[in-house]
Phi, psi and omega in degrees: 000308178201185184231136174246188180289117177060030180197165171245151176256117181245161183232131177290121180293329183288315186256339188079359181287134182254147180206160178282143173239118184264168182306324185285349177281351174055056176275130178237135179288141174300335178291341181265001181259142179222163180253135178293132171235173181295332184258003180145226181239146172241127181303145182300324178305315180296327185284318181295327174296320179289329177293318179302315181296320184287328184258354183069038177062031176255151176298156179253129179270092185271345183290328180278350183268142177280167182304312181297322180294320180293311178297321177297318180293320182291326179298331179282340178271317179226081188298332185270012179297147179282101187298335180278328183259349171258110184277160178303321178297323176295322176292318177298317181296317175302316178291326177298311178304312183300313180300316177297317178295315178300316178299327176279357181084015175267115183234351173256112189262340174252126178291149178300324180291326177291316176297323181290321178297315177302315178300318178294317175302315179294326175298318185294320184293322177295322177295315180299321182288323180291331182280348181280000000 
């Protein structure tokens, strides 16, 4: 939400309650997280978008799934994920975050600004390649 002296002000998306988060709390933005793939990393926002497309913006019931079922289901969403470096707990955590965001009414996982910046960067690269 905002920044104070030596802390961040964070908001619980379920309750709307704001509280301070200090450096010792080890807070990480979801925007800084990515999922390992065989070709590199995929930002969490992209993975969440793929989950939304696969589920029709509905919650995912991971509690009823066994480990192999969960991994197989995730493979349908992100086929190129690195099975050795992405643990089952990571997949459960990802679906937990997705469910919490959807429950809070958050269904757009990529900011329009980010999408516009990515498009501009791709256009720049294309222009540079054409001028070579």
